[in-house]
C-alpha positions, 0 to 999 in steps of 0.5 A: 500500500502507498500512503501519502500524507499532506506532502508539500514540495517547492522548487524555487518558490513554486509550490508543486505539491500543496498538501497532497494526500492520497492512498493507493490500496495494495493489489490495485490499479490506481489512475492518477490524472490531471492537467499539465503542471498539476504535480503528477510527475512530481508526486511519482518521483516522491513515491519512487524516492527520488525527491524528498518532501519539504514536509509530510510523509510518503509510506510504501508498505508502511515504511518511508521510501526515501533512502530506503534500499529495501523498499526500492528493491520492491519497486520499479518505474517506467517514466515518461522519458526513458533513460538507459546507459548510452550503448546498452541493449535490452539484454545488457540492461537485463543483466544490470537489473538482475544485479539490482533486483533480487527477485529478477526472473530470468525465465520470465525474461525468456518467456516475455520475448514472445510478447515483444517479438519486434524488439531486438534485444541486442540492439542499443535501446537508444537506436530503437523507435519510441514505441520499441523503447517502451516495449523494452522498458515493459519487458525489463520492468515486468521481469523485476517482479516488483510489488509496486509498479509506477508508470508515467504515460506508460503506453504513449507511443505504442500501437493499439495492439501492443497497448492491449498486450501491455495492459493484459500483462499488467492486469495479469500481474495484479491478479496473480501476484498482487502487484500494485500499479500506479499509473499517471495519464492525461487520457481517461480513455486508456484508464477506464477499462483497467483502473480500480480507483482514480485520483484527480490532481490540480495545483498540487492537491488531490481534488477527488479520489474514488473507486470507479464503481462509486463514480459510475453509480453516483452520476447519471445522464437523463434525457427528457421531453414533456408535453408542454414546452419548457422544463417544469420546476425540478425537485429541490432535492435533485442535484443537477450538475448540468442542463442542456437542450436540443429542440424539445429534449432536455439532457440533465446530468444528475448526481445521486442514487439512480433509482431515486432520481428516476422516481422523482423525475417520473412524478413530473410525467415526462413523455420521454425519459431515458437514462444513459451511461456516462463515460469517465471523461463526462463524469470528470467534466461534470463532477469537477469542471465547476470546481477547477476549470483546468480539470477540463484540460485532461480530456480536451 
């Protein structure tokens, strides 16, 4: 488990993290989203023990991660910008990682060669395409068998087939080994099918942290039409986040229990009432767009 409590970090007077608090459960896939400059990469570097916070605490499996080799040996990361030794090949880095990670699995390295068949393991990584470099990074990271895997824009540069392959491997490790995956991304589309929980950052703070089930069960889209023109007065207890109109049809985004919402709206005798599912992009826009306009940058 990763527990972050009231972390503050400043760079030259700029507060990149401003009392950030979040919790990542063991064996879960946690999606971290937010606009540029929200603090995503900064908190990931803290979790990996690269940065020391000005204040607050960061615990991985109950222990501080900064300057803690034992905890770091249980963690692996794939940053947005990859770095390897200048002339090192995938096989060279395999030997290097083998010396760093006691649990490095040589048999898995051989087995995963079939999952990444287009990667020439003897070619210097810096000469590979961006997509091939990402495949090499996943190949190596998965062989380290980490208990915690931290990913920053992990599938950027991968084609759709390889994206599905990578996510399948990651979810397999979560299911079979209880790996905890923390993934940062601007794109909610790639997180919707894989994440258990989502946290949204803005200005160095977590604005919202919920399970996907809670998010999707707590907000609905209603399409309504009435025999008389206009929208009748709505029940005061109804928490309407957004209203729009096309012709005679009104679309309402409402937060609350779907069954109760339907019952209250049915009392208005609409001639048309349809409940539609929302995707995560819509949920975040309507839940948080009013609180912080920058949140809209995530999905635009």
